[in-house]
Phi, psi and omega in degrees: 000144181248138178235131176253128182230156175253132182298137177221141176287349173281100187298330180291314178294331181280311190274320189297317177299322178293315180295329182279317184279335176056056178284160175274332180230135179232129170253122182247106181277134180206157178294145180305328179291333179276329184296334182264002181293142182298334182289345182297325180298322179293320179295317179300312181300319182294311182296315182290336180292341180290335174095326185277336177278114182269327182227128181231116182246130173261113187255108180286135177203144180292110184290350179262001183241101185295329179292321177294322179294315178300315181297318180297315179297317181297322178295318180296315182294319180295326184279355184231157177229172181089192184286129179232126173255137174245112185274122182254021184292317183230180173111344178106168188292316182294321176300314182296317181296313180295319181297315181293323178299316180296321180296328179290337183259356182226183179269010180289139183264118177278131181231161181214142179264125173253099186291329179296318179271354178059044178222158167244125187233159177283127188296318185291314186260340184081002181293140179285124179269321180198155171275147181292130171260122186281132176284154183267172180298323181298317179294318180295315179299317180295318185293327181271006177074042182244173177206165179276148175274075188293328185291323184255352182233079177296130176286121183288148174287148182300330179296337181268355183304311182301319180293319180295316180297316181295318180293319179298317180295326176293320179294319183301330181267000179222051185295318178300318178295322179293322175305310183294313183294317180299316180297317180297312181297317180299316180295318180294322180292324177299317180290314183293316181291334175295326178282339181236048186295340181265010181289137178288153182306321182288345179268346184299324183294345179281348177295131180249150178227148176269134179240114181287163181292335178226144178233130179271127183220119182053042174083001180240140180265123183245137177287145181252347190305312185300308183291321180298316178299321178293320178298323177290313182300320184267008169086022179262333176234150172239143182281131177260285178188152174048052179061026173258144186225151174245152176282137183289338182197169175297325177297316180299319178299316181294320180295323183281346179256002180243109190301307189273359185296334185293323177288322178297315177298318182298311181293319179302315181291314180297324184296335183292345178275353185235316186269163180293318181213157177218142177230140184249132174065070180255131181238140179280132176268104187293343177287337179257324184271186179288159178275083184280143179270062177229140184281339185250118182254013182254136173254115185299305179223127176245125179236157179243132176234100180053055180073358179265120177283137177239119182266122181246119177260129185251125183233113176271054180190184176291147178280135176253161181302321181298329179297322182294311181294325182297307183289326178294317180292316182298318180295314182294321184285321183265333184255345180084191186293336182277343186292151178239158177223144183223144171246127175254137184215154174272352183266148176289137182232320186294326180292128182300322182293332180267003187224060184291341183270002177073029181298319182298320179294326177294319178299315179297317182296322182269005178057049176246129183286160181230136171231123171260138185302331178295340179302325185290339178272344182256334188231156172298151184305314183297326179290327178299311181287324179297320179294322178294318179292328178298328177292332181275338183203110184295342180274356181297133184294000000 
């Protein structure tokens, strides 16, 4: 079977119909300016990695010239025989108009993907051609030219989930103390690792540090006892002697020196009870992806909900206006019109008294979901994420 598609920057509209229909040959029509984009190589690699597409052709055509589009389509159809599907899901109005016109004059079948109903159907008759097969987080990450931040975001083992969740909740209620302790540990590790620069990664956890009962941070003295005892109880630190401690693992060392990782880990673990897939610490590779005018190229947590990517930004502080625009832009640019974005925060936002700058109203206006860490203690996990998605789309069930 042959499938003709129109290139779209909306990765869901582009990839999901191909993944669902499983053609052996794909013609992807795109404007010449798009054909030379660095991100095209990532799309090619992703589609061919599925195995069922044997031939993938990128066909340059002026997307602003309907006659050129018609001519290109007619040449492709004339050169091929057998069943041909023309997917009209993405690509723009002129592509859709030219494509449907060609289908009326030939035996080519025009199809469209309805992601809400999870079907691909024949436009003329409404007959279901195929059920939607949902692409995974790995395919989406690969197609947008991204990769995981493996060095700074160790994926936790499931056996460690309870300890991480318990430790994170302790930190959320003691953020000033965590600020002070994290800064102290980071500074000490820089000094200590400088003295042991040739230490192998498996030996790093043997490095011990002394933690005093109080740490001065920005002119204020904070007690360390509560958090240190919790780190020991949950297996991240081991007691050596005289208030000296060792890291239980290389992962534990990384977690204790990265301030915001605890909220990212917390959301990543909780999300697995609701979403189809979850990925932690995804970074855009600008050499492969588009040259986006955004200063932040990291996606804290990326989850998939029925082929829809949901970008979750985690902030262990108050939300600023720039955070809202950043995650909204990143989701729309990389995920397309179907993508959703959510901000998770340790700070109260919904309460008017805690939100004098109108951040919550901005989130509602821009259709960006909100998760406050306190939500997880008041509501079931699935309800927390469902409520956040409802803010992004009022039709969400």
